[in-house]
KENUMAR-618299 format. One line per 2 residues: number of its first residue (from 1); their letters; for each residue x, y, z of C-alpha. Coordinates in pm, whole numbers, plus 32768, in hexadecimal, padded with zeros to 4 digits. Example, Ala and Ser with C-alpha at 12.3 -4.5 7.8 and 13.67 -1.06 7.14 Angstrom:
<drendos>
1> AS> 84CE 7E3E 830C  8557 7F96 82CA $
</drendos>
This chain:
<drendos>
1> MA> 96CC D50B 69A3  965F D3DA 68DB $
3> FL> 96F2 D297 6854  96ED D28D 66D7 $
5> NG> 9799 D184 6602  9861 D109 672B $
7> FL> 98E3 D262 6790  987E D349 68AB $
9> EQ> 9829 D495 6803  9845 D5D8 68C6 $
11> VV> 979A D70F 6838  9856 D85A 681D $
13> FL> 97A9 D997 67A2  9885 DA74 66C5 $
15> SV> 9849 DBAC 65F6  98E8 DC53 64CA $
17> LD> 9863 DDA6 6539  9883 DDBA 66B3 $
19> FS> 99F0 DD98 671E  99B8 DE06 6885 $
21> RR> 9953 DCAB 68FE  9A5C DBA5 694E $
23> AI> 99D6 DA4E 69A6  9AAA D964 6A7C $
25> VS> 9A8B D7ED 6A38  9B13 D705 6B46 $
27> VA> 9BB2 D5C4 6AC2  9CAE D4C5 6B40 $
29> QN> 9DEE D437 6AB0  9DB6 D30D 69C7 $
31> DT> 9C40 D362 69BE  9C28 D302 684C $
33> GR> 9ACD D266 686B  9A3C D3C4 686C $
35> KL> 99E4 D4B3 6750  9988 D621 6758 $
37> RC> 984F D685 6699  9883 D7F7 6651 $
39> KI> 9740 D8AB 65F9  9799 D9D7 6522 $
41> SG> 96BD DB0E 652A  96CF DC50 6461 $
43> MD> 96E0 DBAA 6309  965D DA8A 6239 $
45> IP> 977A D99F 61E1  9761 D974 6065 $
47> AG> 975A D823 5FB8  98B5 D7AC 5F5B $
49> AT> 9962 D86F 6070  9A57 D7BB 6152 $
51> AR> 9ABE D7FF 62B8  9C00 D7E2 637C $
53> IW> 9C64 D819 64E4  9D97 D8E3 6540 $
55> AS> 9E1E D8C4 66A3  9F62 D93B 6740 $
57> KP> A00E D87D 6858  A16B D8AB 68EC $
59> GG> A1F0 D77A 6830  A171 D7D8 66D5 $
61> II> A035 D821 660E  9F05 D758 65A8 $
63> YN> 9E6F D78D 644E  9D76 D675 6406 $
65> DC> 9C4E D630 6323  9AF2 D631 63BC $
67> EV> 999F D5AB 634F  9894 D69B 62D1 $
69> SG> 971F D656 62E5  963C D780 62AC $
71> ND> 96B5 D888 63A2  9755 D787 6488 $
73> VT> 98CC D746 6482  993C D606 6530 $
75> VP> 9A9E D5FD 65BC  9B3B D4AA 6615 $
77> LT> 9C1E D4CB 6746  9D75 D431 6700 $
79> NQ> 9E8F D3CB 67E8  9F5D D4F4 6773 $
81> ML> 9E46 D5E9 67C9  9E41 D556 6927 $
83> AE> 9FB5 D517 6958  9FFC D639 6A48 $
85> CT> 9F49 D699 6B89  9F0A D807 6B40 $
87> RI> 9DFF D8EC 6AB3  9E1D D8E7 6936 $
89> PA> 9D88 DA04 6863  9CCD D980 6732 $
91> QI> 9C00 DA04 660E  9B2C D972 64F5 $
93> MI> 9B6F D9E1 638E  9A63 D9BE 6281 $
95> VY> 9B0F D9A0 612C  9A48 D9F7 5FF2 $
97> GD> 9A88 D948 5EA9  9B44 DA77 5E21 $
99> GR> 9C31 DA7D 5F4B  9B88 DB92 6017 $
101> II> 9B86 DB59 618F  9A8C DBB8 629E $
103> KT> 9B01 DB8C 6407  9A2F DB5B 653F $
105> NQ> 9A72 DBF2 6694  9B7A DB3C 675B $
107> FS> 9B37 DA33 6863  9C1D D979 6951 $
109> LD> 9C60 D807 698D  9CAB D7E6 6B01 $
111> VK> 9D70 D69E 6B06  9D74 D5F1 6C59 $
113> RE> 9E77 D4EE 6CBD  9E09 D383 6C9C $
115> VG> 9E41 D2AC 6DD0  9F5E D1BB 6D8A $
117> HT> 9FA7 D252 6C34  A118 D22D 6BD8 $
119> GT> A110 D349 6ADD  A105 D370 6963 $
121> ES> A221 D425 68AE  A191 D575 684A $
123> KS> A1CE D5E7 66E4  A121 D694 65C2 $
125> ES> A009 D5D9 650B  9F5A D61F 63C1 $
127> TY> 9E73 D51C 632C  9E2E D613 6213 $
129> LD> 9F9B D638 61AE  9FD8 D4C1 61D9 $
131> KI> 9EBB D478 60E6  9F42 D56B 5FDF $
133> LQ> A0A3 D4DE 5FF7  A026 D376 5FDD $
135> EQ> 9F5E D3CE 5EA4  A098 D45F 5E03 $
137> ED> A161 D32B 5E6A  A05D D247 5DCB $
139> KL> A057 D315 5C89  A1D2 D30B 5C70 $
141> NA> A1E4 D194 5CA7  A0D2 D157 5BA5 $
143> AI> A17D D234 5AA0  A2CE D18F 5AD3 $
145> AD> A23B D030 5AC0  A17B D08B 5981 $
147> WE> A2B5 D117 58D7  A384 CFEA 593C $
149> AQ> A282 CEF8 58AD  A25D CFB4 5763 $
151> VK> A3D4 CFDC 572B  A40E CE6C 577C $
153> EL> A2FC CE07 5687  A391 CEE2 5574 $
155> IE> A4EF CE55 55A5  A47D CCEC 55A3 $
157> ST> A3A7 CD1C 546B  A4AE CDD5 539A $
159> PT> A543 CCF4 5287  A68E CDA2 523C $
161> EE> A7C1 CDDC 5310  A7E1 CF40 528D $
163> IK> A689 CFA6 530C  A6CD CEE9 544F $
165> DD> A803 CFBC 5480  A736 D0F6 5444 $
167> LA> A62F D07E 5539  A73E D030 5638 $
169> RV> A7B2 D199 561E  A64C D210 5646 $
171> TA> A625 D121 576D  A756 D1C5 580C $
173> RV> A6A7 D312 57E4  A571 D27A 5884 $
175> DA> A64D D208 59A4  A6D5 D369 59C3 $
177> TE> A572 D3EF 59C6  A51A D2E6 5AC7 $
179> AG> A63D D35D 5B9D  A5B9 D4BE 5B79 $
181> LD> A468 D447 5BF4  A515 D3A2 5D1B $
183> GL> A5B4 D4F4 5D5C  A45D D594 5D55 $
185> RG> A3E3 D48B 5E46  A507 D4EB 5F23 $
187> EV> A498 D655 5F0B  A341 D5EB 5F88 $
189> VS> A3E5 D54E 60B8  A4C8 D67E 60E2 $
191> AT> A3A1 D76A 60C7  A2EA D6A5 61D2 $
193> AA> A420 D6A8 62B0  A448 D81E 6279 $
195> IT> A2E0 D85D 62DF  A30D D78A 6419 $
197> YN> A45E D827 646F  A3F0 D98E 643F $
199> TK> A2A8 D94F 64F1  A36A D8CF 661D $
201> NI> A442 DA07 660F  A307 DADB 6619 $
203> ES> A241 DA17 671E  A293 DA1A 6890 $
205> KS> A35A D8F3 6914  A3EF D974 6A59 $
207> NK> A39B D942 6BC5  A298 DA39 6C48 $
209> NE> A378 DA90 6D6F  A4AC DACD 6C99 $
211> VN> A4E3 DB77 6B48  A3AB DB8B 6A6C $
213> SI> A43C DB33 691A  A340 DB84 680A $
215> KL> A424 DC1D 670B  A59F DC03 6719 $
217> NN> A5A2 DBD9 6897  A4CA DCFA 6907 $
219> LI> A54A DD6E 6A5B  A404 DE1A 6AC0 $
221> VN> A327 DD17 6B69  A1CC DCFC 6AC6 $
223> GF> A21F DE1A 69D8  A144 DD79 68CC $
225> GT> A021 DD2E 69B9  A046 DBB6 698B $
227> EN> A006 DB74 6AFC  9E9A DBD9 6AB5 $
229> TN> 9EAB DCC2 6BE2  9F4C DE11 6C32 $
231> VN> A062 DD6A 6CFB  A197 DE4E 6D06 $
233> FN> A0BC DF67 6C78  9FF9 DFA6 6DB8 $
235> NF> 9F90 E10A 6D61  9EFC E09D 6C12 $
237> RL> 9DD0 DFCE 6BA8  9DFD DEB6 6AAB $
239> DY> 9D2B DF14 697B  9CD1 DE13 686E $
241> TN> 9BE6 DF03 67B8  9D09 DFE6 675C $
243> SY> 9DF9 DECF 66FA  9F00 DF0F 65EF $
245> KF> 9FDC DE26 6521  9F4A DCEB 65BD $
247> YP> 9F79 DD58 6728  9E9F DE0E 6827 $
249> SF> 9EF6 DF69 68A7  9F20 DFFF 6A02 $
251> RI> 9E37 E127 6A47  9E55 E243 6B42 $
253> SG> 9D4D E353 6B68  9D15 E485 6C3E $
255> TK> 9DD3 E5BF 6C96  9F4E E5D7 6CB5 $
257> KN> A001 E49D 6D2C  A16C E42E 6D35 $
259> VT> A176 E2B7 6CF7  A27A E1AC 6CB3 $
261> LG> A27C E0D9 6B77  A2C0 DFA5 6C44 $
263> VE> A2CB DFAB 6DBE  A3F7 DEC3 6DD3 $
265> TI> A554 DF55 6DA8  A612 DEBA 6C84 $
267> PV> A77D DE45 6CA9  A85E DECD 6B93 $
269> DV> A9C9 DEB5 6B27  AA41 E017 6AD9 $
271> YK> AB39 DF8A 69DD  AA21 DF01 6903 $
273> RY> A940 DFB2 680A  A7CB DFBA 685C $
275> QF> A695 E019 6797  A554 E08C 683C $
277> GM> A418 E07B 676A  A2A0 E09C 6789 $
279> NI> A167 E116 66D5  A0A4 E23C 6765 $
281> KG> 9F63 E2FA 6724  9E86 E3E9 67E8 $
283> IG> 9D23 E469 67FE  9D09 E5DF 683D $
285> SP> 9E77 E627 67E8  9F06 E5F1 6946 $
287> NT> A05A E696 6972  A15F E589 69A4 $
289> FL> A2BF E558 6A27  A379 E415 69DD $
291> GY> A4BF E3C0 6A8C  A576 E2CF 6B70 $
293> EE> A60A E2BF 6CCD  A75C E228 6D26 $
295> YD> A7B1 E167 6E62  A900 E103 6EF8 $
297> CD> A96E DFA8 6F6D  A8B4 DFE2 70B6 $
299> KR> A776 E03B 6FF1  A78E E1A4 7063 $
301> LI> A705 E2A4 6F6C  A817 E361 6EB1 $
303> ES> A792 E4C2 6E7A  A83A E5CF 6DAB $
305> PH> A8C2 E690 6EDF  A989 E554 6F33 $
307> YY> AA6F E58A 6E07  AA03 E6BB 6D3A $
309> SY> AAF3 E7D2 6D9D  ABD9 E8E0 6D1A $
311> AL> AD0B E81B 6CA9  ADF1 E94B 6C9A $
313> ST> ADA7 E99C 6E05  AE36 E84F 6E7F $
315> TT> AF45 E884 6F83  AFA6 E7FF 70DE $
317> LS> AF7E E873 7245  B0BA E91D 72C2 $
319> QD> B04A E8F0 742E  AF64 E801 74E7 $
321> LN> ADF8 E86F 74ED  AD69 E82B 7648 $
323> NG> AC17 E853 76F0  ABEA E9BD 775C $
325> DT> ACD0 EA4B 764D  AC45 EB6D 7581 $
327> IV> AD61 EB83 7482  ADBC EA7E 737C $
329> HL> AF2D EA8B 7319  AF74 EA1E 71B2 $
331> VS> B0AF E9F5 70E2  B004 EAC2 6FCE $
333> TG> AEBB EB75 6F8E  AF17 EBD2 6E28 $
335> GW> AE08 EAF6 6D8D  ACEB EB6A 6E6E $
337> IN> ABD7 EC28 6DB6  AAEA ED36 6E2F $
339> TT> A97F ECC4 6E4F  A842 ED05 6F14 $
341> KS> A7BB EBA1 6EF5  A7BA EAF7 704A $
343> YE> A806 E99F 6FB5  A944 EA2F 6F18 $
345> LG> A9B6 EAD4 705D  AA2F E98D 70F1 $
347> LI> AB4C E897 7118  AB6B E72F 709E $
349> FW> AC85 E66D 7142  AD12 E54E 7074 $
351> NY> AD4D E463 719B  AC13 E389 7191 $
353> KN> AC3F E20F 71B8  AB37 E109 7167 $
355> SL> AAE2 DFDE 7245  AC05 DF1D 71AE $
357> GY> ACFC E029 7219  AD3B E0B1 70BC $
359> QY> AD76 E22A 709E  AD07 E2BD 6F51 $
361> PA> ADED E3AB 6E90  ADAA E520 6E8A $
363> GV> AC8D E57C 6D9F  ABFC E41A 6D9B $
365> YS> AB22 E3F5 6ED1  AB08 E470 7036 $
367> RN> A9E9 E488 712F  AAAA E586 7200 $
369> VF> A9F8 E6AD 7160  A995 E7E8 721E $
371> TD> A8E2 E913 7180  A874 EA74 71DE $
373> LY> A9AB EAA3 72B7  AA23 EBFE 7251 $
375> TS> A9F5 ED21 715F  AAD2 ED76 7036 $
377> EN> AB43 EEB1 70EE  ABDA EDD2 71FF $
379> VD> ACC7 ED22 710A  AE1C EDC6 7143 $
381> KV> AEEA ED82 700B  B016 EE3B 709B $
383> NN> B037 ED69 71D6  AF8C EC33 713F $
385> TI> AE89 EC1B 7252  AD0E EC00 7265 $
387> TL> AC54 EC93 738E  AB24 EBBF 73EB $
389> TE> A9D6 EC5E 7448  A9B3 EB5F 7565 $
391> PW> AABE EA9F 762A  AB20 E94C 7598 $
393> VH> AA60 E827 763A  AAA7 E6FD 7553 $
395> GT> ABDA E66A 75F8  AD4D E68B 75B2 $
397> IS> ADC5 E693 744A  AF3D E660 7437 $
399> AG> B031 E745 7388  B08A E6C3 722F $
401> TE> AF25 E650 71E6  AEB6 E6AA 7083 $
403> VS> AD89 E794 706D  ACBF E843 6F5A $
405> QT> ABAD E949 6F37  AA55 E8A2 6F1B $
407> KS> A953 E896 6E01  A7FF E7EE 6DCC $
409> DG> A729 E793 6C9E  A617 E690 6CEA $
411> IK> A60D E52A 6C64  A67F E4BB 6B0D $
413> YF> A566 E50D 6A17  A552 E4AA 68A8 $
415> NY> A465 E4C4 677A  A339 E550 683D $
417> IN> A39D E67E 6910  A25D E735 696F $
419> EP> A1C3 E6DD 681F  A05D E662 67D8 $
421> AP> A031 E4ED 67A9  9FCF E4A5 663C $
423> SE> 9E63 E45A 65EE  9EC0 E323 6522 $
425> WT> 9FA4 E204 6582  A10D E276 6555 $
427> ET> A24B E1B1 658D  A361 E251 665A $
429> KW> A4C1 E1C7 668F  A5F5 E233 674D $
431> II> A75A E1AE 6752  A834 E1BA 688D $
433> DG> A99A E168 6832  AADF E1AE 68EB $
435> LQ> AB45 E27D 6A19  AB04 E3EE 6A4D $
437> EP> AC29 E4D7 6A8F  AC7E E534 6BF9 $
439> HQ> ABB1 E65A 6C81  AAC7 E640 6B52 $
441> KS> A95F E5C7 6B1E  A8FD E50A 69E0 $
443> AS> A7B4 E451 69A5  A859 E379 6899 $
445> KF> A96F E2FE 6980  A984 E257 6AD4 $
447> NP> AA19 E2E6 6C10  AB40 E1F8 6C53 $
449> AT> AAB1 E1AE 6DAF  A965 E131 6D21 $
451> RY> A905 DFC6 6D60  A789 DFDA 6D3D $
453> VR> A693 E0B2 6C79  A51E E0F4 6C7A $
455> FI> A459 E1B1 6B70  A36E E2CE 6BC8 $
457> LY> A23A E367 6B24  A1AE E4B7 6B95 $
459> HN> A040 E4A6 6B29  9F73 E5E4 6AF0 $
461> YG> A092 E6B1 6B7C  A036 E7F9 6C22 $
463> NS> 9EBD E7BD 6C09  9E0D E78E 6D55 $
465> VD> 9CB1 E7DC 6CCA  9C68 E72A 6B80 $
467> SK> 9C5C E5AF 6B6F  9D13 E51C 6A41 $
469> TT> 9D84 E3C1 69D5  9ED2 E32F 6967 $
471> FV> 9F06 E1D2 68D4  A053 E117 68B8 $
473> NR> A08F DFCC 680A  A1AD DED6 67D0 $
475> VS> A293 DF78 68D0  A3EF DEE2 68B4 $
477> LV> A55B DF0A 6910  A652 DE32 684D $
479> AV> A7C8 DDFD 6878  A842 DE17 6711 $
481> ND> A96F DD38 66C3  A9F8 DD01 6565 $
483> LE> A8F2 DBFC 650A  A7D5 DCC6 659D $
485> KR> A843 DDFC 64DC  A805 DD3B 639A $
487> MS> A6BD DCB4 6422  A643 DE0D 6489 $
489> AT> A68C DE87 6327  A58D DD86 62AD $
491> ES> A48E DDC1 63C1  A382 DE2C 62CF $
493> GL> A3C4 DCEF 6206  A38E DC19 633E $
495> DS> A24F DCD5 638F  A1DB DC90 622E $
497> LR> A234 DB1F 6254  A16F DB09 6398 $
499> GE> A04A DBA3 62E0  A069 DA92 61D9 $
501> VV> A06B D985 62E3  9F3A DA19 638F $
503> SA> 9E6A DA5A 625C  9F02 D949 617A $
505> TA> 9E22 D9B2 605C  9EA7 DA4F 5F20 $
507> AI> A004 D9B8 5F18  9FAB D851 5F77 $
509> AY> 9E67 D852 5EAE  9F2E D8B7 5D7D $
511> NS> A035 D7B3 5DD6  9F31 D6A1 5DBB $
513> EK> 9F32 D6CB 5C40  A0AA D6B7 5C01 $
515> ID> A1C0 D632 5CDD  A2AB D750 5C8B $
517> RI> A1BB D843 5D32  A1FB D7A4 5E85 $
519> EI> A323 D896 5EA8  A2FD D9A4 5FB2 $
521> GG> A330 DAEA 5EF7  A441 DA64 5E10 $
523> RN> A396 DA48 5CBC  A465 DAD0 5B9C $
525> LF> A37D DBB5 5AD4  A44B DBC2 5992 $
527> LD> A4A4 DAC1 5883  A5F1 DA2C 581B $
529> TG> A6B1 DADD 5930  A7B5 D9CA 595A $
531> TE> A857 D9F5 5803  A9B2 DA97 5819 $
533> VT> A9E4 DBCF 5746  AB3F DC67 5709 $
535> TN> AB49 DDBB 5662  ABE1 DF17 5664 $
537> DY> AA9A DFB5 55F3  A9F4 E0C9 56BB $
539> LL> A8C6 DFE1 56D5  A94F DEB6 5794 $
541> RK> A816 DDE1 57AC  A6A4 DDE0 5754 $
543> CI> A5A7 DD05 5808  A43D DCC4 57A4 $
545> PA> A329 DC93 58A9  A2BD DB2B 58E2 $
547> GD> A155 DB9C 590F  A0AD DCE4 5963 $
549> PL> A185 DE20 5977  A1FF DE9B 5AC9 $
551> VA> A0F0 DF62 5B7C  A13E E0D4 5BA1 $
553> GE> A158 E13B 5D0C  A1AA DFDF 5D91 $
555> TY> A2F8 DF77 5E2B  A3E9 DE8A 5D7A $
557> TV> A551 DE18 5DA6  A64B DDEE 5C88 $
559> TI> A785 DD18 5CAD  A891 DCF5 5BA3 $
561> CI> A9C9 DC1C 5B91  AACA DCD7 5AC2 $
563> TP> AC3C DCE4 5A6D  AC6D DE58 5A22 $
565> AP> AD65 DEE4 592B  AE84 DFBC 59B2 $
567> GM> AE02 E11A 59F9  AC94 E0B8 5A13 $
569> TK> ABE9 E150 5B48  AA7F E0E1 5B33 $
571> TT> A965 E050 5A64  A815 E0FE 5A60 $
573> LC> A6C7 E046 5A3F  A5CF E0FC 595F $
575> FS> A46C E0D0 58E3  A3A2 E198 57E3 $
577> GG> A4CD E176 56FA  A5B2 E23F 57DE $
579> TA> A50D E2B1 5925  A5FC E25D 5A43 $
581> VA> A567 E1B0 5B75  A69C E117 5C1E $
583> HL> A815 E146 5C22  A8F2 E017 5C6C $
585> RV> AA53 E082 5CC1  AB79 DF9B 5C76 $
587> SG> ACDC DF97 5CFE  AE11 DF1B 5C4C $
589> TE> AE16 DE17 5B39  ADD0 DCD5 5BFC $
591> KQ> AC8F DC0E 5BCF  AB92 DC9B 5CC7 $
593> IV> AA24 DC9C 5D27  A979 DDED 5D67 $
595> SA> A813 DE36 5DC5  A724 DF5C 5DEC $
597> TF> A5B9 DF8B 5E56  A4E3 E075 5D85 $
599> TA> A383 E0ED 5D45  A308 E0A0 5BE5 $
601> SY> A2B1 E1D0 5B10  A27F E22E 59A4 $
603> SP> A29C E377 58E9  A153 E41E 5883 $
605> GR> A0EF E3A8 5728  A1ED E28B 5739 $
607> EP> A12B E191 580A  A110 E01E 57B3 $
609> EV> 9FA9 E05D 5749  A031 E13A 5631 $
611> SA> A13B E040 55C2  A1A5 DEF2 5658 $
613> NY> A311 DF57 561A  A2F5 E05A 572E $
615> AN> A2D2 DF3B 582A  A429 DEAE 57C9 $
617> AL> A53F DEC9 58CD  A66E DF7B 5837 $
619> FY> A7C3 DF79 58E4  A8AA E096 5876 $
621> RY> AA21 E0AF 58C2  AABC E1E6 595B $
623> PN> AB82 E2B4 5919  AB2A E2D5 57AA $
625> DG> AC2E E3D8 574B  AD1C E2F3 568B $
627> SV> ADFE E2B1 57B8  AD87 E148 57DD $
629> TG> AE1E E07B 56C2  AE16 DF15 574A $
631> DS> ACFE DE17 574C  AC0F DDE0 586E $
633> TV> AB63 DC90 58A8  AA06 DC74 5938 $
635> HW> A9F1 DB12 59C3  A887 DB1D 5A3A $
637> VK> A771 DC0B 5AA2  A651 DBE6 5B94 $
639> IE> A52F DCD8 5BC8  A437 DC72 5CD7 $
641> KG> A324 DD0B 5DA5  A36C DD92 5F00 $
643> NK> A491 DE35 5FAD  A578 DD07 5FD6 $
645> GT> A64B DC68 5EC7  A673 DAED 5EB5 $
647> DW> A752 D9FB 5DF4  A720 D9E4 5C7E $
649> TP> A612 D8FC 5BF8  A57D D8F5 5A9B $
651> AP> A421 D97B 5A5E  A320 D860 5A73 $
653> ED> A2CD D8A8 5908  A437 D856 58AA $
655> TD> A40D D6FF 5948  A2BF D6D1 5896 $
657> NR> A363 D72E 574A  A47D D634 577F $
659> IA> A389 D51E 57D1  A2BA D575 569C $
661> AL> A3F5 D56B 55C6  A44E D41B 565C $
663> EE> A2F6 D390 560E  A311 D413 54AA $
665> AI> A466 D36C 547D  A3DE D21F 54F8 $
667> RK> A2AA D248 541A  A384 D27A 52E5 $
669> LS> A463 D156 533B  A334 D076 536B $
671> GG> A2A8 D0CC 521A  A1B5 D1DB 5284 $
673> AS> A0F8 D124 5398  A086 D204 54B2 $
675> LN> A0FC D1BB 5614  9F99 D1FC 5684 $
677> G> 9F0C D0F6 559A $
</drendos>
């Protein structure tokens, strides 16, 4: 360590090639008189490159500018970096002038509690984003002040009332433009708020001993590895080298093992809908089972023999069954089946009570299960009796007790049932929703007696010789209510947003040129889309690209506000003069907004490179058989990149054109003088 320019500098060695090392830097809360001098190996940082630090803490993220000198990156420690006493994963990003990014291996800030420190509110911090937003604010204020001064000068210098009236009308248009700019400024604030809000949804904010809530209240503690240990995943190793989608993985290697995806049992409400999700990959194609266990209110394991039975065999005892008896007397044996399987040659009595004294209905749950009691030949369907192979020794069962023939079928498996783990990261999801039928077993429904669950992975199943490896990542269980259903439908959009926050390169760098580009994924890519068009033509609307044509193979979303004519069923979006890429279905004749996500494509020989007209967006009305005779009105159209539609906004070029027209009007009224001097 050394004191330089009034700061204590601590050296940290990082690499852009070797990701196996993970340095730990001990610091204290409020220790802002210290800087980290990160010495970067594995590359020569080019002239003009910048550097930023990304760090993730339970209360938010840090994304700050750093100083670059040669191959040294200096990181000032801020109060927000040091706000929470925990171990914070961090990483340096080298940003080239063209937006490319090189990342170093991760390191950790081990923040120790300061004696007497009263605490700093922990929240996200980004000096980089703050600087960009302030620059845009300054540009807006300067532009508005300049327009106000020039319009005022023109009005005061105009000699005739007629021209003054004209200038007053133009001034009103300037005011309207000014209001639009205020709206854009509001969008900057909204965009910042959206980044902060969604980041907080993604980052962990919950108590370590309670629910770990990384994304939509994840019920599996440490499922994303944010504890920086393998806590709750005791049979796995935490693996940063094989991280995926911003989070480390859990690794298990060796021959066959049955392990839990979370040691702790998870309380559930069987009347709610849940979604399990994780990413998985393997080395050596280990055979895999994926499933879950259910537990009752006393945390006793509910296995399939405790409910899975032959429903049609259900009857009642016609006499008491006592110790020493060799014959079971039933009201009916009509539903009993012949079998040689020992686990089906048994009796399940539906008289089990939990610790609260509740007795479960027949077919739901009972621990009074006894197997391998008799043979099929000893079931007398004439006298409705079963002769036992050994005298009864399990206590008295009263006459009138309901009883069924037993079954068994293992735990509830899903998605991977003795199948090899994929060699590349693959997402897997499973929905559990509702109650299974009595006597039945369903992996997509809960047993009504279930109060806790725990998920199971059978690694390298059936192989006791060859060592193989399985990785899991972002393991989660989410209770999906109405709001969360909508959120889960946009999960990929949130992941994309988190990527923007972490990298903050292309979108915000582009935003620094024009304020309208501060929007997060909401830029309208076509011109003059807000003009209403009313027509009964087959071609309802044509829109021209604001800039470059849509890129074939990339994902876009189209949204249209329309009042359809009676009998109209849909409008189809086409490129290449008639190649359909999206169908937007309408209902009734009321004004409505419909949306669709599509992949851009063009017909061979009819690409925009052949003719610019092939890049035009054409909206056709269906049906086109003469049955639709009324007019349809297209109120507005928006085509934007990504898989989520947003509210209508004009293309930035539309705003530019209106401002240019305004300047031209003022120039003419002022006798040809340019606003720019």
